[in-house]
MIDOZA-148348 format. One line per 4 residues: number of its first residue (from 1); their letters; for each residue z, x, y of C-alpha. Coordinates in pm, whole numbers. Layout:
<pts>
NUM	A	Z X Y | ...;
</pts>
This chain:
<pts>
1	XXXX	9666 12148 8361 | 9363 11948 8248 | 9058 11907 8469 | 8802 11630 8433;
5	XXXX	8446 11634 8559 | 8289 11351 8755 | 8092 11243 8446 | 8416 11176 8260;
9	XXXX	8535 10922 8512 | 8506 10577 8349 | 8444 10406 8678 | 8187 10176 8833;
13	XXXX	8027 10238 9170 | 8038 9870 9251 | 8340 9810 9476 | 8362 9487 9675;
17	XXXX	8447 9541 10039 | 8697 9253 10055 | 8943 9416 9814 | 8828 9776 9819;
21	XXXX	9173 9935 9837 | 9320 9730 9552 | 9018 9794 9334 | 9038 10168 9391;
25	XXXX	9406 10162 9291 | 9322 9959 8979 | 9047 10200 8877 | 9277 10498 8917;
29	XXXX	9557 10334 8719 | 9313 10240 8441 | 9171 10591 8439 | 9515 10744 8396;
33	XXXX	9607 10497 8119 | 9276 10510 7929 | 9274 10889 7925 | 9645 10908 7830;
37	XXXX	9710 11151 8114 | 10049 11318 8100 | 10290 11439 8363 | 10139 11710 8588;
41	XXXX	9781 11645 8471 | 9548 11711 8762 | 9308 11437 8871 | 8948 11506 8975;
45	XXXX	8887 11603 9336 | 8888 11343 9612 | 8518 11409 9671 | 8433 11345 9305;
49	XXXX	8626 11020 9283 | 8502 10891 9619 | 8140 10961 9523 | 8180 10800 9181;
53	XXXX	8331 10485 9329 | 8106 10476 9632 | 8396 10455 9877 | 8499 10665 10175;
57	XXXX	8762 10936 10139 | 8974 10747 10391 | 8989 10446 10155 | 9068 10674 9863;
61	XXXX	9346 10842 10058 | 9499 10505 10146 | 9508 10428 9773 | 9666 10768 9709;
65	XXXX	9938 10700 9967 | 10036 10375 9790 | 10018 10528 9441 | 10230 10822 9553;
69	XXXX	10481 10580 9702 | 10489 10398 9365 | 10560 10725 9185 | 10229 10733 8995;
73	XXXX	10087 11051 9149 | 10195 11343 9360 | 9970 11529 9605 | 10006 11901 9663;
77	XXXX	9842 12022 9981 | 9561 12266 9914 | 9595 12231 9536 | 9515 11877 9426;
81	XXXX	9652 11546 9303 | 9860 11522 8988 | 9993 11248 8763 | 10371 11220 8771;
85	XXXX	10592 11040 8522 | 10903 11012 8734 | 11200 10816 8599 | 11346 10762 8944;
89	XXXX	11400 10402 9054 | 11216 10362 9382 | 11318 10093 9630 | 11080 10033 9918;
93	XXXX	11216 9999 10270 | 10896 9829 10381 | 10942 9505 10190 | 11215 9322 10001;
97	XXXX	11222 9293 9622 | 11519 9192 9404 | 11704 9487 9252 | 11636 9367 8897;
101	XXXX	11262 9354 8969 | 11263 9707 9112 | 11450 9841 8810 | 11222 9659 8567;
105	XXXX	10908 9792 8738 | 11053 10144 8710 | 11057 10115 8330 | 11425 10030 8279;
109	XXXX	11596 9717 8149 | 11799 9563 8432 | 12129 9381 8391 | 12354 9225 8652;
113	XXXX	12732 9178 8643 | 12965 9010 8892 | 13297 9194 8915 | 13495 8973 9152;
117	XXXX	13430 8673 9376 | 13699 8556 9620 | 13811 8515 9980 | 13917 8848 10126;
121	XXXX	14004 9024 10448 | 13689 9179 10594 | 13633 9518 10760 | 13603 9519 11138;
125	XXXX	13225 9566 11129 | 13188 9254 10915 | 13410 9047 11145 | 13213 9171 11447;
129	XXXX	12883 9082 11279 | 12997 8727 11199 | 13200 8685 11521 | 13499 8615 11298;
133	XXXX	13862 8678 11385 | 14047 8968 11221 | 14271 8725 11032 | 13990 8505 10904;
137	XXXX	13917 8532 10529 | 13556 8605 10432 | 13396 8527 10096 | 13334 8855 9914;
141	XXXX	13130 8923 9600 | 13149 9258 9425 | 12877 9326 9172 | 12707 9595 8969;
145	XXXX	12337 9633 8886 | 12260 9839 8577 | 11949 10013 8443 | 11954 10052 8063;
149	XXXX	12327 9973 8085 | 12382 10261 8327 | 12538 10146 8660 | 12300 10245 8938;
153	XXXX	12390 10012 9228 | 12729 9881 9342 | 12723 9597 9598 | 12978 9425 9819;
157	XXXX	12839 9106 9976 | 13032 8938 10258 | 12910 8585 10340 | 12939 8424 10681;
161	XXXX	13213 8155 10676 | 12978 7908 10845 | 12794 7882 10510 | 13108 7763 10331;
165	XXXX	13011 7986 10037 | 13326 7899 9840 | 13175 7553 9783 | 12847 7676 9634;
169	XXXX	12764 7671 9262 | 12794 8042 9186 | 12756 7971 8816 | 12377 7975 8863;
173	XXXX	12375 8298 9069 | 12144 8548 8896 | 12193 8841 9133 | 11911 8752 9374;
177	XXXX	12108 8666 9689 | 11800 8572 9894 | 11677 8324 9634 | 12025 8180 9572;
181	XXXX	12104 8111 9938 | 11757 7978 10012 | 11770 7726 9729 | 12143 7640 9745;
185	XXXX	12158 7585 10121 | 11796 7490 10183 | 11768 7743 10464 | 11499 7992 10561;
189	XXXX	11596 8358 10576 | 11398 8570 10816 | 11468 8943 10797 | 11702 9217 10676;
193	XXXX	11833 9495 10898 | 11955 9808 10719 | 12129 10131 10812 | 12122 10420 10564;
197	XXXX	12333 10731 10542 | 12435 10990 10286 | 12797 10971 10175 | 13042 11105 9923;
201	XXXX	13160 10853 9663 | 13527 10768 9710 | 13778 10748 9427 | 13803 10367 9435;
205	XXXX	13430 10316 9380 | 13368 10610 9147 | 13479 10406 8845 | 13216 10141 8912;
209	XXXX	12924 10385 8924 | 13080 10606 8656 | 13051 10912 8878 | 13299 11173 8991;
213	XXXX	13471 11120 9323 | 13280 11303 9597 | 12940 11269 9427 | 12660 11236 9688;
217	XXXX	12533 10877 9708 | 12318 10662 9934 | 12525 10421 10143 | 12335 10125 10291;
221	XXXX	12467 9856 10523 | 12234 9555 10529 | 12252 9231 10726 | 12048 8926 10626;
225	XXXX	11947 8699 10914 | 11827 8340 10936 | 11525 8240 11143 | 11751 8169 11441;
229	XXXX	11872 8533 11424 | 12213 8432 11292 | 12362 8680 11039 | 12455 8518 10708;
233	XXXX	12525 8809 10471 | 12666 9155 10534 | 12610 9384 10235 | 12747 9729 10170;
237	XXXX	12535 9884 9897 | 12600 10210 9716 | 12312 10369 9527 | 12354 10626 9251;
241	XXXX	12125 10889 9407 | 12071 11050 9066 | 11863 10744 8974 | 11757 10575 9296;
245	XXXX	11557 10684 9599 | 11457 10480 9903 | 11097 10511 10021 | 10908 10409 10329;
249	XXXX	10562 10465 10476 | 10533 10505 10853 | 10190 10499 11010 | 10099 10753 11279;
253	XXX	9943 10609 11591 | 9651 10823 11708 | 9587 10765 12078;
</pts>
């Protein structure tokens, strides 16, 4: 472990109040990069950094929370804060970003491949979500998202028949379902509701993620809604948990 004194911090004390948090994060990222800090290198104490930057420890800790969420640092209670070079792909549950963007920001090269695209019988939960009959065919897209040519996410997207998805120009689909539907149908999408559970990979899907049957994975069911609260896409997403983790930050209300 390498320790740095306050004098070695290449930081200015002049932090503007309007963007204090972002500036603190930028200074810390620059400090790590300029000093070529490696995995498990310990950062200076919170007191030292806060004094050098002229910010409160509360502001510094907010920056630490976001940097830890981004996989840049790890905090160990009673010991200190350390740089971490994690190769895990982190997807935030707090806000939506396209899978390819998430993979790219994690240091991998993303690729997207559509496996099949056709009308298909839908599971009961999909029919219930769309208020469709059990005999009604639903447009289904099966696709794979890769990181450095390694399959990390398998997706089944069911589209609400009211969209008439079979008539859309899927030749321009680049894997970003939100962007594609928004531009193709000129509609506004409002929110995504997701349910997450651990699962064992079944034999049928194991070939797509190139994992053994029974391997622990993250199974996510997501529904995309329009502004009028009408569901338009039901997605069943399977994450290779050896590469992907889902993160969220929940604030504690102090009464």
